[in-house]
N, C-alpha and C positions, 0 to 999 in steps of 0.2 A: 504494500500500500504506500503510495507516495505521500509527501507531506500535506499537499492540498486535500487529498481524499481523507487522510487521517483527521485533519482539522475539521473538515466538514462533518465527519462522523462524530467527533468530540463535541463540536459546537451545537449541532442540531439534535444530537442524541442525548445531550446532558440532561435536558429537562425531564424527559421521560425516564431515562435510566436512573438518574439521581433521585427523583421523586419516588420512584418505585422502591429504591433501596431505603430511602428515609421511612417510607410507610411500612416496610417489611424488613427491619434489620436482621431478623433471624434468617430470612431467606438470603440476604446479602452475605451473612457470615457463613452460610453453608455452601456458597459457590466457590469452593476450593480455596478460600482465604486461609484456612487452617492446614492446608496441605503441607506435608513435611518437607517438600522440596522448595517451598517459598522462602526467600531470604529474610533474615532479621535485619531491619534497617533502623537507623537512628538519625533523623534529620534535625538540624537547627533551623528555626524560622526567624528571619529578620522581620520586624514590624515597625510601623511608624508611630506606635502608641506607648504612652507611659502606663505602667501597671496600675496606677490609680484610676484609670478610665475603665471601670469594670464592665461596661457594655462593649466597647471596642476591643480592648485587650482580652476581656473575658470571652468574647466570641472566638478568638484564636485558640483559647484554652479549650473551649467546648469542641471546636473543630478537631483539635489534636486528640481529645478524648474519644470522639466518635471514630476517627480513623483507627485508633488503637483497638477499640472495641470491635470494629468491623473486620479487622485483620487478626483477631485473636491475640493481640498484644505484640505481633511481630513487627509492625511498622509504627514506630513512635516518632512523634514530631514535638519538639520543644520550642514554644514561642519565646522570643526574647524581646525585651522592651526596646523602643527606639533609642539609638545611641550605643547599644551593646555590640551588635554585629555590624551595624551601619547607621549612619545618621538617618534621622527620621524621614528626610526627604531624598534619601539616596538608596532606598531599598531596591528599586528597579535596577540600579547600576550594579549592585553586587550579585543580584540574581542573574542578570544578563551575562555578566562576566564568569559566572559559575563559581564564584567565591562562596556563595550560600545557595543551597538548592531551591529554597522556597521563601516567599515573602508575603506579607499582608500589608497593603498600603492603599492609597488613593491615587489613581492614575493621573489625575489632573495636577499633581505635584510636578509632573514631568512635561508640561506643555512647552518648556524651553527646548525640548528635543523635537517636539512636533505637536501642533494643535490637535492632531488626531487623538492624543491621549486624553483630551477632555471628554470624549464620548464615553469612555469607560466609567467615568464618575458622574458628571452632570454638566450641562450647558445652561447658562442663564436663560430663563423663560423656556426651559425645555420640558422634560418629562417628569411626572410624579413618580413615586416609588413603584406603584403598580404598573404604570405605563412603561417605565424603564425596564421592568422585568418582562413585560410583554414584548418590547422591542428586542431585548437581548435573547430571550428564549424562543420566541415564536415569530419575531419580525426580521430575523436575519442579522441582527446586530452582533450577536456573539460570534457568529461565523466570520463576519467582516473583521472584527477586532482580533480574533485569534489568528487569522491569516496575516494581518498587519504586524502583530507582535512577533510572530514567527519569523517573518521576513526581516523586520527591523531590529529585533532585540534577541532573537533565539529564545523566546519565552512563550509559554502558553498561559493564558489567564482564565480564571473562572470568577463569576460574581460570588461574593462571599460576605454579604452584609449590605444594609441600606439604612440610613438614619432617618428616612422620611424627610419631609420638607423641613429645612433648617430655619433658624432665626436670622434676623437681619443685622445682628452685630451690636457691639457695645461702643458708646461714644462718650467723650468727656463733656460734650455740649449737645444741645438739641439741634437736629438737622431737619430743616423745613423746606429748603430750596436747593437747587443745584448749586447756587452760589455758595451755600454753606459748606459744600464739599471741597471747595477750592483749597488746595494746599494741605489738606489733612493727611497725616501719615497713618496708614491703615494696614493691618495684617489681613490679607485676603488672597488666597491662591486661585489658580485656575483661570478660566476665561472671565469669571466674575472680577478678578483683579484687572484684567485687560479692559473691561468696561469701566470700572471705577477709575482707572488711569485715564481713559479717554474723557471722563467727566471731571478731571482735574485733581484726582487723589494721588498722593505719593504712595505707591503700593509696595508692601513688603511681604515676603513669604517666609515665615518663621515657624518652627515646630510648635505644636500645642503646648508642650511643657514649658516653653519660654514666653508665652503670651503675657501671663500675669506680670512678670518682672518688667517686660517691655512697657506695659501700660503703667505700672506703678512708678517707674523711673521717668516716664514722659518720653521714652524713645519712640513711642507711637501714640497717636491720639484716639485710635479706634481699632477694633479687632472683631473678627467673627470666628467662631469655632463650630459648634454643632447646634446645641439647643439648651434649654434650661437645666437639664440634669447634669450634663457634662460641664457646662459653663459654670454652674455652681461649684462643682468639684474642683475646677481650676481656680476658683476664687475671683473670677473676672468682675463680679458685682462689687468686690471690695476695692477695686481700682478705678471704677467708673460707674456711674449710676443710670445712664440713659440706654435703654434696651429697645431695639427696633425689630419690626417684623413687616413682611415676611422675608425670608432669605431667597429673594428672587433669583439669585445666582445658583442655588442648589435646591430645586424643587423635589428632587428624588435621588440624591447622590449615592451611588454604589461604591463600596470598597471591595477590593478584589484580592484573590490569591494570584501570585505570579510565580511560576515554576520554570526553572531552567529547562529548556526543551530537550536537551541531551539527557538530563536526569529523568525527565518525564518518560522519554522513550525507553529508558532502561527498566522502568517499573513493570512488574507483572500486571496483567489485566485486572486481577482482583484488587490490587492496590490502587490502580487508576480509578476503578469504580468506587472504591471507598473514599477517595479524595473528592470525586464529583458529588457523591451523596452527602458527605459532610459539608461541603461548600454550599450546596443548595439548601441544606437545613439551616445553616447560620445566616444565609442570605434572607431567608424568610423570618427567622426568629429575631434577628437584630431589630428590624423595623417594628415588630410587634412589641419588643421590650422597650424601645424608645417611646412608642406611643403610650405605653402603660405608665412610664415614670415621669415623662416631661410635664404633664399637667400639674401634679403635686409639687414638682420642683418650681414651676413658675409661680404657683401660689405662695410658696415660701419666699421667693425673691421679692414679690410684690409686697408681702407683709413686712419685709425688711427695708422697704423704702425705695426699691427700684422703680424708676419711671418708665412705663411701657408705652410705646407709641408706634403707630403705623407709619410707614414711609408715605410721604405725600404723593398725590397723583402726579404732581410735576416731576418728582424724582423717578417714580416708577415708569412714567411714559418716556422720559429722557433715557433711562437705562435700557428699556426695551428697544427703543429706536436705535440706540448706539450698538446694542448687542447684534442686531440683525445687519446693521451696516458693516460691522466687523466680520461677521460670518461670510457675507457676500464678497467682501474684499479679499478675504483669505481664500475663498473658493476660486477666485479668479487667478490667483498666483500659485496655488498649491493643489496639484492634481490629486494627491492622495487624500487631502482633506475634502476636496470637492466630491470625490467618489462616495465617501461615507456620508457627508453632509446632505447630499441630494437624496440619498436613500432614507436618511434619518428624518429630514424635514417632511418628506412625503408621508412617512409613517406617523409623525407627530400630528399632521393635519387630520389624518384618518382617525387616530385614536382619540384626539381631542374632541372631535365631533361626537363620538360615542360617549366619552366621559361627561361632556356637558349635557347630553341628552338624558343620561340616567343618573349617575352619582352626584354631579355637581348641582343639578336642578333640585335634587332631594335635600342636599346640604343647605342650599340657599333657602329653601322653604323652612327647614328645621331651625335655621339661625334667626328666624323672625322674633 
């Protein structure tokens, strides 16, 4: 089987095979995973997360536990915090080089290599978590990305978590107009950072564990991370008190497993199936966990004096206009971005019409 055929099988088959394995772990364990001729493997996993982030880092631990269980303890993976095996924003680099076999990170940390990397996480005004999964698993997105990663980085990736729609960040002062953004120093990665830069913000991309100190010392004026639960854990409310929503740059951001393709190809089929099953499981459960804990965390923040505000229509419209200007300009100059963008935007149009017809219309009514 050549690489393209293999990736097509891995990409299109992952949803069905992995979900089946998640639903029936006993069956997965019985498919020769305990065969005496299978190797005993111990992999180290580089991640972008501090251990205090119990949802993000905790997902990598649950992933490792599931892989071990599905392989009868023969395949163990040990997640390591950001900075231990690689800097939090350099996980892709060490996995691509083969220095570490597997990593867990957000692909949009690496848009400096290519804007294509944003599709694996989230684009501003893009897809919600459910829409993102629909695109990846059944809309052709995962196949496109796996082919690109293989060619560009010698890596295969799988969706392995989603935070659901994020918040719009923390600011030292109230932000009401586009003029209020001018000159602000803000921590924001991905294409959201590109949009903010186009709106006059001085953008920085620093790891999550360094955000609080940067805010506290005044090195930055604003920052975004994930949402109330994680932001509270990082203490961001202690450094600044104005909290904005929605996170228009991350409507449904995926985090992902990145595996060195040479190492992946060495794995027995039962071990590959275990990785796919465990990845799909945490991809689903992470968003569920965030949705369960963020509401209570937001209430605690508000009770503590945090000022919660929605972005103004002026800022939202300016950001949306600028985002799609940037996408169109990049597509004109970058054929690889264009190929995926055109497929992605067509899917976005279709799935958005469906979402507005059913789910969003119900939510709008219930919010009265």
